[in-house]
KOLVEXVO-870460 format. One line per 4 residues: number of its first residue (from 0); for each residue x, y, z of C-alpha. Coordinates in nm, 4 decimals, padded with zeros to 6 digits. Last residue first. Example, Ala and Ser with C-alpha at 12.3 -4.5 7.8 and 13.67 -1.06 7.14 Angstrom:
<atoms>
1) 01.3670 -00.1060 00.7140  01.2300 -00.4500 00.7800
</atoms>
This chain:
<atoms>
491) 10.3273 00.5691 22.6987  10.7007 00.5338 22.6417  10.6488 00.3064 22.3428  10.5017 00.6023 22.1550
487) 10.8323 00.7906 22.1572  10.8204 00.8509 21.7818  11.1817 00.7348 21.7347  11.0797 00.3783 21.8356
483) 10.7875 00.3351 21.5939  10.9890 00.1676 21.3216  10.7239 00.1195 21.0516  10.6618 -00.1791 20.8186
479) 10.4999 -00.4681 21.0011  10.3547 -00.2754 21.2962  10.2177 00.0047 21.0791  10.0703 -00.2019 20.7957
475) 09.9328 -00.4410 21.0558  09.7447 -00.1576 21.2236  09.5688 -00.0842 20.8944  09.4792 -00.4528 20.8582
471) 09.3572 -00.4561 21.2186  09.1305 -00.1606 21.1484  09.0107 -00.3180 20.8228  08.8990 -00.6321 21.0117
467) 08.9445 -00.9319 20.7848  08.9540 -00.9744 20.4079  08.6727 -01.2264 20.3905  08.4268 -01.0229 20.1934
463) 08.0599 -01.0868 20.1161  07.8931 -01.3372 19.8863  07.9877 -01.6752 19.7423  07.7497 -01.8640 19.5098
459) 07.7480 -01.5887 19.2490  07.3945 -01.4639 19.1613  07.2851 -01.5842 18.8195  07.2089 -01.3029 18.5764
455) 06.8642 -01.2082 18.4425  06.9400 -00.8404 18.5052  06.6356 -00.7999 18.7293  06.7344 -01.1139 18.9190
451) 07.0935 -00.9925 18.9650  06.9689 -00.6536 19.0880  06.7166 -00.8180 19.3210  06.9887 -01.0318 19.4788
447) 07.2253 -00.7364 19.5210  06.9522 -00.5186 19.6754  06.8376 -00.7965 19.9097  07.1922 -00.8810 20.0205
443) 07.2713 -00.5153 20.0859  06.9545 -00.4524 20.2884  06.9843 -00.7673 20.5015  07.3596 -00.7329 20.5475
439) 07.3475 -00.3758 20.6763  07.6515 -00.1862 20.5443  07.4288 -00.1112 20.2453  07.2160 00.1430 20.4313
435) 07.5214 00.3333 20.5576  07.3257 00.6589 20.5130  06.9528 00.6448 20.5825  06.7650 00.9373 20.4263
431) 06.5703 00.6934 20.2088  06.4392 00.6527 19.8556  06.3292 00.3384 19.6746  06.2354 00.2699 19.3125
427) 06.1368 -00.0570 19.1381  05.7993 -00.1618 19.2816  05.7447 00.1699 19.4596  05.9242 00.3002 19.7682
423) 05.9339 00.5912 20.0110  06.1424 00.6733 20.3176  06.0154 00.6793 20.6718  05.7175 00.5008 20.8292
419) 05.9265 00.2498 21.0198  06.1666 00.2208 20.7251  05.9809 00.0882 20.4187  05.7106 00.3523 20.3722
415) 05.5266 00.2224 20.0656  05.3956 00.4667 19.8079  05.0638 00.6262 19.7121  05.0695 01.0013 19.6566
411) 05.2128 01.3318 19.7803  05.4452 01.1810 20.0395  05.6519 01.4190 20.2494  06.0248 01.4943 20.2521
407) 06.1810 01.7305 20.5085  06.4902 01.9317 20.4233  06.8431 01.9463 20.5608  07.0379 01.6284 20.5977
403) 07.2660 01.4086 20.8039  07.1041 01.0759 20.8920  07.2876 00.7754 21.0314  07.2928 00.4000 21.0025
399) 07.0966 00.1058 21.1351  06.8878 -00.1739 20.9891  06.6493 -00.4060 21.1692  06.4698 -00.7191 21.0500
395) 06.3688 -00.7911 20.6941  06.4906 -00.7657 20.3370  06.3004 -00.9693 20.0789  06.2294 -00.6808 19.8440
391) 06.4994 -00.4163 19.8837  06.4640 -00.2779 19.5289  06.0855 -00.2590 19.5817  05.9807 -00.3700 19.9292
387) 06.1540 -00.5082 20.2355  05.9829 -00.3680 20.5435  06.2776 -00.2576 20.7559  06.2759 -00.1882 21.1287
383) 06.4827 00.1233 21.1838  06.7849 00.2333 21.3863  06.9154 00.5872 21.3659  07.2285 00.7892 21.4430
379) 07.1484 01.1573 21.4230  07.2072 01.4884 21.2466  06.8928 01.6545 21.1111  06.9253 02.0186 21.0104
375) 06.6770 02.3015 21.0621  06.6945 02.6141 20.8470  06.4229 02.4939 20.6108  06.3986 02.2965 20.2879
371) 06.0785 02.1369 20.1637  06.0903 01.8022 19.9834  05.7999 01.6667 19.7781  05.7487 01.2940 19.7291
367) 05.5521 01.0749 19.4879  05.8705 00.8968 19.3655  06.0174 00.8777 19.0145  05.9611 01.2442 18.9277
363) 06.3162 01.3628 18.8604  06.2500 01.6711 19.0723  06.1218 02.0139 18.9689  06.2787 02.3110 19.1436
359) 06.0764 02.5590 19.3474  06.1876 02.8812 19.5177  06.4497 02.9690 19.2569  06.7179 03.2150 19.3772
355) 07.0339 03.0251 19.2830  07.3085 02.8791 19.5035  07.0977 02.5849 19.6136  06.9946 02.4825 19.9651
351) 06.7944 02.7803 20.0954  06.7131 02.8767 19.7356  06.5112 02.5562 19.7011  06.2385 02.6646 19.9403
347) 06.0520 02.3857 19.7600  06.1925 02.0695 19.6004  05.9785 01.8800 19.3512  05.8411 01.5471 19.2307
343) 06.0784 01.3196 19.4186  06.3866 01.1307 19.2977  06.6082 01.4305 19.3754  06.5182 01.4177 19.7466
339) 06.6153 01.0509 19.7620  06.9480 01.1282 19.5931  07.0079 01.3942 19.8569  06.9618 01.1242 20.1222
335) 07.0201 00.7980 19.9339  06.8192 00.7275 19.6176  06.7764 00.3688 19.5004  06.6755 00.2487 19.1521
331) 06.6196 -00.1165 19.0542  06.6017 -00.1867 18.6794  06.3543 -00.0591 18.4199  06.5252 00.2616 18.2988
327) 06.3012 00.4915 18.0933  06.2499 00.7265 18.3880  06.6272 00.7261 18.4445  06.6985 00.8242 18.0826
323) 06.4573 01.1171 18.0983  06.5940 01.2252 18.4367  06.9540 01.2185 18.3154  06.8860 01.4725 18.0404
319) 07.2113 01.6584 18.1173  07.0236 01.9746 18.2211  06.8174 01.7656 18.4630  07.1235 01.6021 18.6169
315) 07.2964 01.9375 18.6689  06.9754 02.0876 18.8053  06.9595 01.8060 19.0605  07.3219 01.8762 19.1543
311) 07.2341 02.2426 19.2099  06.9347 02.1559 19.4282  07.0947 01.8765 19.6283  07.3952 02.0788 19.7360
307) 07.6083 01.8681 19.9694  07.4904 01.5642 19.7761  07.4099 01.2053 19.8656  07.4173 00.9242 19.6134
303) 07.1722 00.8267 19.3362  07.1972 00.4489 19.2949  07.1156 00.2879 18.9613  07.0750 -00.0812 18.8777
299) 07.1635 -00.3092 18.5850  07.3518 -00.0394 18.3957  07.5108 -00.0929 18.0546  07.2471 00.1038 17.8605
295) 07.2294 00.3805 18.1207  07.3670 00.6502 17.8921  07.6056 00.9130 18.0273  07.5145 01.2830 18.0583
291) 07.5629 01.2962 18.4365  07.9072 01.1339 18.4001  07.9319 00.7771 18.5362  08.0668 00.6243 18.8540
287) 08.0378 00.2500 18.7885  08.0007 00.0146 19.0846  08.0738 -00.3410 18.9663  07.9102 -00.6277 19.1539
283) 08.0141 -00.9883 19.0830  08.1419 -01.0558 19.4315  08.0359 -00.7767 19.6717  08.3077 -00.5272 19.7678
279) 08.1724 -00.2570 19.5362  07.8363 -00.2830 19.7138  07.9925 -00.2154 20.0554  08.1710 00.0901 19.9079
275) 07.8561 00.2646 19.7847  07.7651 00.4471 20.1075  08.1247 00.5743 20.1030  07.9851 00.8245 19.8529
271) 07.8985 01.0364 20.1562  07.8807 01.3524 19.9460  07.8725 01.4364 19.5754  07.8953 01.8030 19.4817
267) 07.9688 01.7649 19.1087  07.7541 01.4491 19.1008  07.9177 01.1395 18.9555  07.5992 00.9528 18.8634
263) 07.6159 00.6038 19.0167  07.5560 00.3014 18.7920  07.5407 -00.0426 18.9572  07.6788 -00.2962 18.7112
259) 07.6084 -00.6685 18.7319  07.8472 -00.9578 18.6877  07.8383 -01.2895 18.4989  07.9517 -01.1395 18.1671
255) 08.2149 -00.9373 18.3532  08.3756 -01.2567 18.4785  08.3642 -01.3251 18.8561  08.7053 -01.4080 19.0064
251) 08.8241 -01.0478 18.9672  08.6373 -00.9328 19.2773  08.7517 -00.5821 19.3688  08.4910 -00.3613 19.2082
247) 08.5092 00.0068 19.1162  08.4410 00.1286 18.7627  08.5299 00.4791 18.6468  08.3677 00.7128 18.3983
243) 08.4814 01.0718 18.3432  08.2748 01.3902 18.3234  08.3214 01.4903 18.6855  08.6677 01.3727 18.7913
239) 08.7018 01.0083 18.8958  08.6677 00.9391 19.2684  08.9436 00.9141 19.5299  08.9819 01.2929 19.5397
235) 08.6143 01.2828 19.6437  08.6972 01.2906 20.0138  08.7601 01.0792 20.3226  08.7652 00.7306 20.1717
231) 08.6274 00.4562 20.3951  08.8793 00.2010 20.5286  08.9348 -00.1173 20.3276  09.2930 -00.2061 20.4215
227) 09.4136 -00.0870 20.0800  09.7667 -00.2091 20.0148  10.0566 -00.0576 19.8212  10.3372 -00.1463 20.0582
223) 10.4344 00.0884 20.3421  10.7932 00.2079 20.3649  10.9024 00.2929 20.7170  11.0863 00.5151 20.9590
219) 11.2648 00.7306 20.7035  11.4959 00.9264 20.9334  11.5252 01.3049 20.9071  11.8859 01.4304 20.8981
215) 11.8020 01.6211 20.5810  12.0705 01.5406 20.3235  12.2057 01.2207 20.4783  11.8518 01.0934 20.5376
211) 11.7510 01.1670 20.1793  12.0641 01.0030 20.0375  12.0076 00.6877 20.2440  11.6419 00.6729 20.1410
207) 11.7366 00.7129 19.7767  11.9899 00.4325 19.8031  11.7234 00.2116 19.9708  11.4623 00.2357 19.6965
203) 11.6028 -00.0437 19.4779  11.6293 -00.2624 19.7880  11.2548 -00.2078 19.8312  11.1758 -00.4429 19.5413
199) 10.8292 -00.3767 19.4024  10.5313 -00.1574 19.4863  10.5248 00.1261 19.7385  10.1975 00.2947 19.8368
195) 10.3399 00.4922 20.1307  10.6723 00.6473 20.2367  10.6976 00.7337 20.6057  10.8979 01.0202 20.7541
191) 11.0548 01.0987 21.0886  11.0549 01.3076 21.4040  10.9599 01.6413 21.2455  10.9388 01.8913 21.5345
187) 11.2517 02.0811 21.4285  11.0950 02.1562 21.0898  10.7995 02.3149 21.2692  11.0316 02.5643 21.4379
183) 11.1967 02.6462 21.1065  10.8698 02.7077 20.9223  10.7859 02.4483 20.6545  10.9219 02.5080 20.3046
179) 11.2525 02.3206 20.3049  11.1034 02.0158 20.4796  10.8273 02.0010 20.2193  11.0728 02.0329 19.9337
175) 11.2854 01.7491 20.0699  10.9860 01.5189 20.1115  10.8263 01.6047 19.7791  11.1603 01.5778 19.5945
171) 11.2099 01.2389 19.7592  10.8652 01.1172 19.6491  10.8920 01.2427 19.2940  10.6245 01.0079 19.1618
167) 10.2496 00.9782 19.2294  10.2946 00.6232 19.3576  10.5614 00.7252 19.6108  10.3103 00.8865 19.8488
163) 10.4641 01.0924 20.1300  10.3846 01.0985 20.5030  10.5679 01.3206 20.7554  10.5419 01.2129 21.1199
159) 10.5435 01.5215 21.3408  10.5963 01.5427 21.7162  10.3342 01.7730 21.8559  10.3593 02.0739 22.0876
155) 09.9771 02.0587 22.0789  09.9316 02.4358 22.0339  10.2115 02.4629 21.7765  10.1754 02.1429 21.5728
151) 09.8007 02.2012 21.5625  09.8526 02.5564 21.4373  10.0878 02.4423 21.1615  09.8877 02.1427 21.0363
147) 09.5094 02.1312 21.0829  09.4715 02.5050 21.1497  09.6824 02.6444 20.8689  09.6143 03.0165 20.9169
143) 09.9543 03.1885 20.9125  10.1093 02.9051 20.7123  09.8463 02.9342 20.4389  10.0427 03.0773 20.1446
139) 10.3354 02.8536 20.2391  10.1353 02.5354 20.1810  10.4058 02.3027 20.3194  10.1928 02.0942 20.5588
135) 10.0207 01.9467 20.2552  09.6582 01.8346 20.2510  09.5194 01.8222 20.6032  09.6936 01.6983 20.9164
131) 09.5848 01.4056 21.1276  09.6334 01.4080 21.5034  09.7039 01.0883 21.6954  09.6531 01.1882 22.0576
127) 09.8278 00.9779 22.3198  09.7756 00.9304 22.6932  09.4075 01.0247 22.6992  09.1647 01.2121 22.9276
123) 09.3159 01.5587 22.9768  09.4651 01.5668 22.6275  09.1217 01.5114 22.4746  08.9835 01.8177 22.6515
119) 09.2859 02.0245 22.5498  09.2461 01.9177 22.1875  08.8825 02.0289 22.1877  08.9765 02.3658 22.3415
115) 09.2443 02.4276 22.0781  09.0102 02.3375 21.7951  08.7304 02.5666 21.9151  08.9807 02.8477 21.9832
111) 09.1173 02.8224 21.6286  08.7694 02.8042 21.4762  08.6511 03.1099 21.6693  08.9636 03.3000 21.5624
107) 08.9050 03.2057 21.1991  08.5372 03.2977 21.2002  08.4972 03.6437 21.0458  08.7963 03.7205 20.8237
103) 08.9101 03.3618 20.7584  08.5602 03.2319 20.6962  08.4557 03.5338 20.4909  08.7620 03.4999 20.2708
99) 08.6984 03.1301 20.2129  08.3344 03.1810 20.1152  08.0872 03.1171 20.3904  07.7740 02.9168 20.4668
95) 07.6452 02.9071 20.8235  07.7204 02.7968 21.1802  07.6280 02.4270 21.1575  07.6838 02.2628 21.4963
91) 07.9181 01.9659 21.5499  08.1744 02.1511 21.7624  08.1976 02.4121 21.4866  08.0477 02.3371 21.1441
87) 08.1072 02.5771 20.8558  07.9149 02.5102 20.5350  08.1370 02.5834 20.2397  08.1159 02.8361 19.9577
83) 08.3352 02.8738 19.6486  08.0433 02.8442 19.4065  07.9726 02.4922 19.5337  07.8635 02.3227 19.8579
79) 08.1933 02.2433 20.0303  08.1560 02.0997 20.3845  08.3992 02.2555 20.6335  08.4405 02.0798 20.9679
75) 08.6022 02.2233 21.2802  08.5962 02.0201 21.6051  08.7043 01.6876 21.4540  08.7871 01.4449 21.7393
71) 08.6197 01.6778 21.9897  08.2996 01.6259 21.7896  08.2735 01.2762 21.9297  08.3345 00.9175 21.8211
67) 08.3141 00.6704 22.1133  08.6561 00.5246 22.1844  08.8139 00.1953 22.0747  09.1031 00.3594 21.8920
63) 08.9953 00.2058 21.5588  08.6409 00.3313 21.6203  08.7831 00.6757 21.6887  08.9879 00.6492 21.3687
59) 08.6746 00.5665 21.1686  08.4851 00.8679 21.3030  08.7975 01.0790 21.2497  08.8139 00.9618 20.8879
55) 08.4410 01.0174 20.8269  08.4527 01.3859 20.9157  08.2496 01.4838 21.2194  07.8885 01.5913 21.2599
51) 07.6879 01.6562 21.5762  07.7199 01.5974 21.9517  07.5775 01.2440 21.9676  07.7847 01.1554 21.6594
47) 07.6766 01.1606 21.2951  07.9216 01.0881 21.0157  08.0635 01.3054 20.7384  08.1880 01.2530 20.3840
43) 08.1514 01.6040 20.2454  08.5025 01.6853 20.3565  08.7189 01.9759 20.4632  08.8614 01.8964 20.8058
39) 08.9979 02.1248 21.0711  09.1545 02.0293 21.4034  09.1841 01.6620 21.3208  09.2089 01.4433 21.6273
35) 09.2199 01.0725 21.7080  09.2223 00.9384 22.0650  09.4509 00.6975 22.2488  09.4505 00.5309 22.5901
31) 09.7312 00.2776 22.5465  09.6512 -00.0895 22.6057  09.8789 -00.2175 22.3310  09.5759 -00.2989 22.1121
27) 09.4691 00.0647 22.1528  09.8135 00.1765 22.0380  09.7982 -00.0416 21.7259  09.4388 00.0630 21.6512
23) 09.5154 00.4343 21.6709  09.8398 00.3965 21.4754  09.6592 00.2142 21.1964  09.3893 00.4820 21.1847
19) 09.6536 00.7557 21.1613  09.8447 00.5741 20.8865  09.5234 00.5136 20.6918  09.4142 00.8756 20.7247
15) 09.7552 01.0106 20.6218  09.7719 00.7959 20.3076  09.9035 01.0371 20.0424  09.5587 01.1651 19.9422
11) 09.6466 01.5339 19.9775  10.0089 01.6439 19.9666  10.3421 01.6253 20.1565  10.1498 01.4957 20.4533
7) 10.1197 01.5366 20.8271  10.0526 01.2721 21.0935  10.0763 01.4866 21.4072  10.1725 01.2875 21.7181
3) 10.0451 01.4317 22.0450  10.1705 01.3064 22.3841  09.8943 01.3631 22.6348  09.9162 01.5936 22.9324
</atoms>
């Protein structure tokens, strides 16, 4: 049976996903057969595998491990859709929408057995399983039903690596408090701790580490510097709260006056916002997440992202007057998945997607498209020949990505079909169900070039990133800063 290491956290967004991905790549580079695992994930950033949907972090970790992503890597996925409900996905298949109480009362045992069986299958074919926990392992109100942390530690007999983020403050209090609150048997499985996101002189931290180790007997195996290897974010904790504006862009060499701004409405139920990350990494491109009621005066292009609840997010935009401002906007506009559906004329069978009872909801009216919802759901990896038109004018060749959506969109008037007969485009507006569109060089380069031309700004001479493989960068954080000996991974 495989050796399972559970990467658990003192809180959400402490760096568990990065640590797990780094471990997966490090072990794979060492010739170890390794697989990622997260028993239960709550995320609207999902990816398509041959068996169905998985959370983006497990998809990325599988790639880091050099194995084909599968639903066994994330057997239970919850996708929040608003009003306290989430879509439950077991082994890649959508089961239904449930409030938390309904999930625990009606489907908890099914979820537990699904996760246990997936782990057992992985354990039969790999030497090491790097399991990622969820949130904090010390949520005492959930210890009897904490599938990603407590239950995984039990059924996998896992060693536990505890991860804590120093940037948010109180790192030693978080570590000590977590160890005090976990069940006694789980406490005995903790093999060590890692502190993440550290800036400055580590010698100033060493007295605290010594005191922590003396108090708890748990060794601090590493201190990771504050460094983003460039892996996709798992959830919207990384985004600004609804109602606040935030700009993302990591090229300081290009002055603001020579840059362009891509405005993205911060939808309350935003999903797969990782679609925007490739744009934020382009020199001279700033991706601005803006409130739904914000003006578009500073925008040079607009991208409407995906949504776990297209209907309710569309109503949010409409109530905020966003549609009026978007129709008056004269730069490039792209809608991705749910954003594509919003750009159309209307959505029918709307109550199947939204939390209200309306059958028809008017769209933003920028594309001659009507979307009809039904019970069926599309989950697939796709490859399309692209006919560069509108915001992607000049793009050519083949693009690939994935589709995860409910609803079918049909043309109601004249528009180009830029992706092998799919999608819709006019001179300035384009909609598509293709996630990961901007990972494709031809599509990203065309959109960036057209945005600069529309803004009357000169495109920077250098394009793209030269930061290296994000998987290797994540592995480097582990090998350079973590003592892996106490984890027993070298024995594999």
